[in-house]
Biotite code that builds the C-alpha atoms (Angstrom):
import biotite.structure as struc

atoms = struc.array([
    struc.Atom([-15.179, 19.258, 9.045], chain_id="A", res_id=1, res_name="MET", atom_name="CA", element="C"),
    struc.Atom([-15.334, 17.484, 5.655], chain_id="A", res_id=2, res_name="PRO", atom_name="CA", element="C"),
    struc.Atom([-15.018, 13.712, 5.543], chain_id="A", res_id=3, res_name="LYS", atom_name="CA", element="C"),
    struc.Atom([-12.110, 12.206, 3.636], chain_id="A", res_id=4, res_name="LEU", atom_name="CA", element="C"),
    struc.Atom([-11.002, 8.745, 2.600], chain_id="A", res_id=5, res_name="SER", atom_name="CA", element="C"),
    struc.Atom([-7.332, 8.127, 3.330], chain_id="A", res_id=6, res_name="TYR", atom_name="CA", element="C"),
    struc.Atom([-4.848, 5.692, 1.760], chain_id="A", res_id=7, res_name="LEU", atom_name="CA", element="C"),
    struc.Atom([-1.487, 5.537, 3.535], chain_id="A", res_id=8, res_name="ASP", atom_name="CA", element="C"),
    struc.Atom([1.308, 4.435, 1.198], chain_id="A", res_id=9, res_name="LEU", atom_name="CA", element="C"),
    struc.Atom([4.078, 6.222, 3.079], chain_id="A", res_id=10, res_name="SER", atom_name="CA", element="C"),
    struc.Atom([7.460, 4.575, 3.688], chain_id="A", res_id=11, res_name="ASP", atom_name="CA", element="C"),
    struc.Atom([7.118, 2.024, 0.861], chain_id="A", res_id=12, res_name="ASN", atom_name="CA", element="C"),
    struc.Atom([10.082, 2.791, -1.453], chain_id="A", res_id=13, res_name="ASP", atom_name="CA", element="C"),
    struc.Atom([7.709, 3.869, -4.252], chain_id="A", res_id=14, res_name="ILE", atom_name="CA", element="C"),
    struc.Atom([9.685, 5.462, -7.090], chain_id="A", res_id=15, res_name="THR", atom_name="CA", element="C"),
    struc.Atom([6.884, 6.296, -9.558], chain_id="A", res_id=16, res_name="LYS", atom_name="CA", element="C"),
    struc.Atom([3.304, 7.161, -8.615], chain_id="A", res_id=17, res_name="PRO", atom_name="CA", element="C"),
    struc.Atom([1.598, 5.492, -11.589], chain_id="A", res_id=18, res_name="ASP", atom_name="CA", element="C"),
    struc.Atom([-1.786, 4.786, -10.026], chain_id="A", res_id=19, res_name="PHE", atom_name="CA", element="C"),
    struc.Atom([-5.173, 4.277, -11.610], chain_id="A", res_id=20, res_name="THR", atom_name="CA", element="C"),
    struc.Atom([-8.562, 4.258, -9.939], chain_id="A", res_id=21, res_name="PHE", atom_name="CA", element="C"),
    struc.Atom([-11.575, 2.354, -11.190], chain_id="A", res_id=22, res_name="SER", atom_name="CA", element="C"),
    struc.Atom([-14.395, 4.076, -9.372], chain_id="A", res_id=23, res_name="GLY", atom_name="CA", element="C"),
    struc.Atom([-15.465, 7.415, -8.069], chain_id="A", res_id=24, res_name="ARG", atom_name="CA", element="C"),
    struc.Atom([-16.547, 8.115, -4.578], chain_id="A", res_id=25, res_name="ASP", atom_name="CA", element="C"),
    struc.Atom([-18.216, 11.269, -3.466], chain_id="A", res_id=26, res_name="ARG", atom_name="CA", element="C"),
    struc.Atom([-15.704, 11.559, -0.610], chain_id="A", res_id=27, res_name="LEU", atom_name="CA", element="C"),
    struc.Atom([-12.325, 13.040, -1.541], chain_id="A", res_id=28, res_name="PRO", atom_name="CA", element="C"),
    struc.Atom([-9.419, 10.593, -1.316], chain_id="A", res_id=29, res_name="LEU", atom_name="CA", element="C"),
    struc.Atom([-6.043, 11.586, 0.128], chain_id="A", res_id=30, res_name="VAL", atom_name="CA", element="C"),
    struc.Atom([-3.173, 9.305, -0.949], chain_id="A", res_id=31, res_name="VAL", atom_name="CA", element="C"),
    struc.Atom([-0.203, 9.666, 1.400], chain_id="A", res_id=32, res_name="ASN", atom_name="CA", element="C"),
    struc.Atom([3.033, 9.081, -0.532], chain_id="A", res_id=33, res_name="LEU", atom_name="CA", element="C"),
    struc.Atom([5.363, 10.756, 1.944], chain_id="A", res_id=34, res_name="GLN", atom_name="CA", element="C"),
    struc.Atom([8.858, 9.425, 2.599], chain_id="A", res_id=35, res_name="ARG", atom_name="CA", element="C"),
    struc.Atom([9.127, 7.317, -0.548], chain_id="A", res_id=36, res_name="ASN", atom_name="CA", element="C"),
    struc.Atom([11.739, 7.536, -3.315], chain_id="A", res_id=37, res_name="LYS", atom_name="CA", element="C"),
    struc.Atom([9.865, 9.644, -5.855], chain_id="A", res_id=38, res_name="ILE", atom_name="CA", element="C"),
    struc.Atom([12.386, 11.850, -7.640], chain_id="A", res_id=39, res_name="GLN", atom_name="CA", element="C"),
    struc.Atom([10.721, 12.699, -10.959], chain_id="A", res_id=40, res_name="VAL", atom_name="CA", element="C"),
    struc.Atom([7.116, 12.854, -12.085], chain_id="A", res_id=41, res_name="ILE", atom_name="CA", element="C"),
    struc.Atom([7.041, 13.149, -15.868], chain_id="A", res_id=42, res_name="ASP", atom_name="CA", element="C"),
    struc.Atom([4.323, 15.110, -17.624], chain_id="A", res_id=43, res_name="SER", atom_name="CA", element="C"),
    struc.Atom([2.386, 11.987, -18.733], chain_id="A", res_id=44, res_name="ALA", atom_name="CA", element="C"),
    struc.Atom([2.208, 10.679, -15.155], chain_id="A", res_id=45, res_name="THR", atom_name="CA", element="C"),
    struc.Atom([1.365, 14.138, -13.835], chain_id="A", res_id=46, res_name="LEU", atom_name="CA", element="C"),
    struc.Atom([-1.509, 14.415, -16.324], chain_id="A", res_id=47, res_name="ASN", atom_name="CA", element="C"),
    struc.Atom([-2.795, 10.986, -15.269], chain_id="A", res_id=48, res_name="LEU", atom_name="CA", element="C"),
    struc.Atom([-2.638, 11.888, -11.570], chain_id="A", res_id=49, res_name="LEU", atom_name="CA", element="C"),
    struc.Atom([-4.363, 15.233, -12.001], chain_id="A", res_id=50, res_name="THR", atom_name="CA", element="C"),
    struc.Atom([-7.176, 13.693, -14.075], chain_id="A", res_id=51, res_name="ALA", atom_name="CA", element="C"),
    struc.Atom([-8.846, 12.582, -10.844], chain_id="A", res_id=52, res_name="TYR", atom_name="CA", element="C"),
    struc.Atom([-10.783, 15.528, -9.460], chain_id="A", res_id=53, res_name="SER", atom_name="CA", element="C"),
    struc.Atom([-11.498, 13.930, -6.094], chain_id="A", res_id=54, res_name="ASN", atom_name="CA", element="C"),
    struc.Atom([-7.993, 12.583, -5.344], chain_id="A", res_id=55, res_name="VAL", atom_name="CA", element="C"),
    struc.Atom([-5.158, 14.452, -3.596], chain_id="A", res_id=56, res_name="VAL", atom_name="CA", element="C"),
    struc.Atom([-1.618, 13.051, -3.652], chain_id="A", res_id=57, res_name="PHE", atom_name="CA", element="C"),
    struc.Atom([0.628, 14.094, -0.755], chain_id="A", res_id=58, res_name="ASP", atom_name="CA", element="C"),
    struc.Atom([4.205, 13.716, -2.008], chain_id="A", res_id=59, res_name="ILE", atom_name="CA", element="C"),
    struc.Atom([6.016, 15.760, 0.608], chain_id="A", res_id=60, res_name="ARG", atom_name="CA", element="C"),
    struc.Atom([9.295, 14.519, 2.097], chain_id="A", res_id=61, res_name="ALA", atom_name="CA", element="C"),
    struc.Atom([10.446, 12.413, -0.848], chain_id="A", res_id=62, res_name="ASN", atom_name="CA", element="C"),
    struc.Atom([14.057, 11.977, -1.955], chain_id="A", res_id=63, res_name="VAL", atom_name="CA", element="C"),
    struc.Atom([15.162, 15.355, -3.358], chain_id="A", res_id=64, res_name="HIS", atom_name="CA", element="C"),
    struc.Atom([11.549, 16.242, -4.189], chain_id="A", res_id=65, res_name="ALA", atom_name="CA", element="C"),
    struc.Atom([11.054, 19.831, -5.275], chain_id="A", res_id=66, res_name="ASN", atom_name="CA", element="C"),
    struc.Atom([9.133, 21.614, -8.014], chain_id="A", res_id=67, res_name="TRP", atom_name="CA", element="C"),
    struc.Atom([10.979, 22.665, -11.141], chain_id="A", res_id=68, res_name="SER", atom_name="CA", element="C"),
    struc.Atom([10.000, 25.522, -13.416], chain_id="A", res_id=69, res_name="SER", atom_name="CA", element="C"),
    struc.Atom([8.428, 22.996, -15.820], chain_id="A", res_id=70, res_name="THR", atom_name="CA", element="C"),
    struc.Atom([5.882, 21.912, -13.220], chain_id="A", res_id=71, res_name="GLY", atom_name="CA", element="C"),
    struc.Atom([7.473, 18.496, -12.826], chain_id="A", res_id=72, res_name="ASN", atom_name="CA", element="C"),
    struc.Atom([8.994, 17.196, -9.661], chain_id="A", res_id=73, res_name="ILE", atom_name="CA", element="C"),
    struc.Atom([12.688, 16.636, -9.942], chain_id="A", res_id=74, res_name="CYS", atom_name="CA", element="C"),
])
């Protein structure tokens, strides 16, 4: 079983996941953003979030969150 770091930010009324990280760890990081108020992730924010190769954002169960054909969440 692989080891993971875990950051629980669920249930915090977050509307935009505009996070930055200053260091790299060899352990993958899972950021739990479930049950917040994220409705749209624009392409600039999506590019910023996917720039981190060792970070996984869990955005399930947000307000009206679903994938559009453009790859954004709306």
